C-alpha positions, -999 to +999 in steps of 0.1 A: -391-663+247-394-627+241-373-599+258-390-580+284-396-542+278-373-519+296-391-504+325-401-467+320-383-458+352-350-472+339-355-453+306-359-420+325-328-427+344-309-434+313-321-403+295-313-383+326-278-396+329-271-383+293-251-351+290-268-348+256-303-331+257-332-350+244-366-337+236-398-353+222-427-335+207-459-344+189-468-333+155-483-300+167-451-292+187-465-301+221-437-311+245-439-346+257-405-354+269-374-337+282-344-352+299-326-334+328-299-318+304-329-303+284-349-293+316-318-276+331-309-259+299-343-242+294-355-239+329-383-263+327-385-276+361-399-243+374-426-245+346-457-267+339-443-277+306-457-309+296-482-307+267-472-270+261-462-258+225-432-238+218-451-206+217-467-214+251-434-222+267-417-191+253-448-170+269-439-185+303-401-184+301-377-157+312-368-131+282-334-147+276-351-180+264-381-165+246-362-160+214-347-195+216-382-214+220-396-191+191-368-200+169-375-237+178-408-234+160-393-222+128-368-251+127-394-277+137-415-265+107-385-267+085-376-303+095-412-315+089-409-297+054-377-315+047-393-351+054-358-362+069-335-355+098-319-321+097-288-311+115-275-278+124-255-258+150-274-235+172-264-212+200-282-205+232-276-177+257-258-189+288-272-162+311-237-147+316-235-126+282-220-156+263-234-186+243-235-223+247-233-238+212-251-272+203-249-296+175-286-304+171-303-333+151-341-331+145-356-363+134-393-364+121-412-396+128-442-404+106-468-431+112-480-460+090-500-437+069-471-413+064-485-387+085-464-365+110-463-383+144-434-372+166-403-350+165-372-361+183-346-335+192-312-345+203-286-319+212-248-321+221-229-293+237-200-285+213-191-250+228-155-262+236-150-274+200-166-241+188-143-220+208-113-240+197-124-235+162-128-197+168-094-196+183-079-214+153-098-191+127-087-160+147-051-173+147-050-184+109-070-152+098-048-127+117-020-109+105+007-118+133+023-084+134-007-061+134-037-082+146-056-071+115-071-096+090-044-110+068-046-109+030-064-143+026-090-138+053-096-102+043-106-114+009-128-141+023-147-118+047-150-091+021-165-114-003-190-125+022-200-087+025-203-087-013-224-117-013-249-104+014-258-076-009-279-076-042-259-057-068-292-042-080-303-029-047-286+005-049-264-001-019-227+003-025-193-006-007-161+013-009-127-002-010-097+017+001-062+003-007-032+020+003+006+017+011+030+038+030+053+062+008+090+056+013+086+029+038+114+008+023+136+037+032+125+036+068+133-002+070+167+002+055+176+034+076+163+024+110+158-014+109+128-037+105+121-034+143+113+003+139+094-004+106+073-030+124+066-005+151+053+019+127+030-008+109+016-017+145+008+021+152-007+025+118-030-005+124-039+008+158-047+041+142-069+025+116-088+003+142-095+031+169-094+063+149-110+058+115-145+069+130-164+045+109-192+025+125-189-006+103-155-015+084-134-044+075-097-039+081-069-058+065-030-058+063-024-074+027+013-076+031+044-053+037+030-018+042-002-024+023-034-019+042-072-023+029-103-010+042-140-020+031-168+002+042-204+009+033-205+039+011-217+055-021-204+073-051-206+109-037-174+125-047-174+145-015-176+114+005-150+094-012-125+125-009-133+124+027-123+089+030-091+094+011-083+126+031-088+105+063-064+078+054-040+105+045-043+123+079-038+091+099-007+081+080+006+116+081+009+122+115+044+117+131+054+083+144+074+087+175+092+058+192+112+068+221+137+094+208+131+087+171+103+103+151+096+088+117+073+105+090+056+088+060+024+094+040-001+071+022-009+068-016-046+054-018-065+039-045-104+039-041-130+017-059-168+010-056-189-021-056-205-029-078-196-002-101-159-012-106-161-050-098-184-079-087-158-099-067-131-088-041-105-100-065-116-076-091-119-047-069-085-052-054-070-052-089-088-021-099-078-005-064-042-014-072-044+006-103-059+035-086-033+035-059-003+035-084-021+064-101-020+082-069+018+075-066+021+088-102+006+121-092+032+128-065+021+102-036+005+115-004-029+116-019-057+093-033-070+085-068-106+070-078-106+041-102-120+049-138-118+030-170-093+055-183-071+051-154-072+013-159-062+016-196-033+037-185-022+015-157-022-014-181+000+004-204+023+011-175+024-025-165+033-034-200+059-007-201+073-018-167+077-054-181+095-043-212+119-019-191+129-048-168+140-068-199+155-036-214+189-038-196+197-074-210+182-065-244+204-033-247+173-010-252+189+017-228+213+043-240+228+076-227+227+111-243+245+140-229+236+177-224+263+202-222+270+228-194+286+261-204+309+283-181+295+318-177+330+334-177+351+314-202+318+304-223+335+269-227+318+236-224+332+223-190+306+198-181+279+175-194+249+158-178+242+121-187+204+115-194+189+082-199+170+072-229+148+041-239+144+023-272+111+005-270+105-031-286+071-019-300+056+015-309+030+014-284+055+015-255+073+048-265+078+067-235+094+100-222+118+100-194+092+116-170+071+085-179+096+056-176+121+069-149+093+070-121+084+034-130+121+023-128+123+038-094+090+026-080+097-010-091+134-007-078+148-015-112+167+016-112+193+003-087+206-023-113+201+003-140+217+030-121+249+010-118+250+005-155+244+043-160+273+053-137+296+027-152+287+039-188+290+077-180+323+071-164+336+051-193+323+077-218+340+104-199+374+084-199+371+082-239+366+119-241+395+126-219+418+110-245+406+136-271+405+167-250+430+183-226+405+206-209+389+191-176+355+180-181+329+168-155+302+143-162+269+147-139+247+116-131+213+118-114+208+097-085+174+087-072+163+083-035+161+046-038+195+045-052+211+067-026+197+044+002+205+011-015+233-007+004+251-015-028+252+022-042+287+031-028+303-001-041+288+008-076+304+041-074+338+028-066+334+002-092+326+028-119+355+049-109+380+019-108+369+005-142+371+040-159+403+053-141+389+086-142+398+113-115+369+112-090+367+148-091+352+146-126+324+127-115+293+147-102+263+131-086+230+151-087+207+146-060+170+159-053+159+172-020+134+143-020+163+119-020+176+135+013+143+139+032+133+102+034+162+095+058+186+125+064+209+106+088+216+077+063+219+102+034+244+121+053+264+092+060+263+081+022+273+117+011+302+119+034+314+086+021+311+100-015+330+130-006+357+110+009+361+093-024+366+127-040+332+127-061+314+160-066+279+166-053+252+188-067+217+196-054+195+194-084+160+213-089+167+235-060+137+253-045+110+229-055+115+204-026+114+206+012+135+225+034+160+236+011+182+258+030+185+234+059+198+208+033+225+233+019+239+239+053+236+203+065+253+187+036+285+195+019+274+202-018+298+216-046+271+228-068+235+242-067+212+238-098+184+263-102+152+246-112+140+255-148+106+264-134+122+296-120+144+302-150+116+300-178+097+330-165+126+350-152+121+378-177+083+381-172+077+373-134+092+395-109+088+369-081+109+343-100+134+369-106+138+377-069+138+339-062+166+334-086+186+363-071+181+349-036+194+314-049+223+329-065+233+349-034+227+320-011+248+295-031+276+319-033+275+328+003+278+291+011+307+288-014+288+269-041+289+271-079+254+279-092+240+264-125+209+275-141+187+247-160+165+252-188+182+283-203+167+286-238+171+323-249+200+347-251+182+372-230+179+346-203+214+337-203+224+375-202+203+382-172+215+352-154+251+360-162+245+397-149+231+381-116+263+362-111+252+327-121+283+304-128+270+280-153+242+276-178+225+244-191+195+244-215+185+243-253+203+275-259+236+260-251+228+225-264+201+200-267+208+163-253+229+146-279+245+112-285+283+112-272+297+113-308+281+148-312+293+161-280+329+154-284+338+182-308+322+207-283+341+199-251+364+226-240+354+248-269+340+283-262+305+289-274+290+323-281 
């Protein structure tokens, strides 16, 4: 006994009861069947739709559905060409500015001769799942602090941008990578909450004030940000982009009663000129960014092969420097200072030198010291320098009776490190020298990052009895304000003013003013870079208290310094 067929009325009721939409068409895309879900979605009940093609229905439908029905024809043809069911996600306007998302299967049916017969279309509303996925992707792609893309998703989206373009099309993209100068000092001085607020405000400025129609923004970690924009290799355009970042970062950041200042060092690279993947571009941009830092920060550098070669050398050098302390590759030399009245050697400055493991890593102090500072390695090494200089002074004091001071340079990152005061105390305790025989030389840049914290540290050093000198005076920021705000003992005139004192009237007037100002504040004034007797005689006549430079003595090992201490030199 055969099973009776399901009545057409029952089939229609079953189809209309389904929440999924069901559509049947013939081989020519004429609509033969549509259940209630399909009719309500497309608005068929108001149309004479049976037997109409996709294009005919599009002509009869409201504008919002025309593009949908036109697209149907393209996907119908693609399904017939595939000769098998095709599954895809499609989005249809909901009439309220949003979209309804459907998981759609198009199933081609062929007759006994293999010719196209009918096309069955089944679609399920997956809007809720789609929105949940979007929320999830937004959550995992977003940097929690700033709302920008995090490193992983910035790289994913950026690579998608690259993949959409033909490297030979002539179109280019510009990647800018920058971080905030001296941001660590802000965190150390004002706390991470203030640092986080600064990062959030920086992200807001980038999002709303960059002035670029299309851009991809990301916070890659810490205080490092990335921007990807369409662009070209016009130097003026690249310079504008670099200066725009500089301007956004350079404006004051005010939070309540606190105003913070920073700047940006930016590396700029081009796709496809400098790399074909986002990983390659970020690597090259990082090299350019550190080149910008090496040029004095608060600026930008554009990648070049020469720059890359130099950065690779710097990376190798930094690795060797990090290993240098345990491998005893650092040593100190000393440059004497001469008292102007007695002509005796009354002090020395300790200077760091480096013995490289291979000839290609030979480096001058002005090459390796900034690397030590940027990497933070100077904090550990600085402790060793303090201890070694104090110990050497203690050994000298057993050989000479005259009081001699040893000066040690202190960088900004050392001064603001939590362990710095303990390192000074330890060096004094182990050497047992009189604290007044230790002089710490600071530059104005070490004070400007956080004047409040710097003042507290300097007061603690003065309480220990340590002497303080302001180094390279006149080359930094608000020089006079730092002299009056902090209690220094000595003022060192930068050699850039001394070297032209005989030929440049402007430098002569500057030196006169510095000496007069120093004496008015009760400070001893030391001239650096004195190389000729004529320079020394002029500085002596102007009232300079001490001299340092090649005329008095070149940096030398400790064994060569001992015979000079306390001795008068002509």
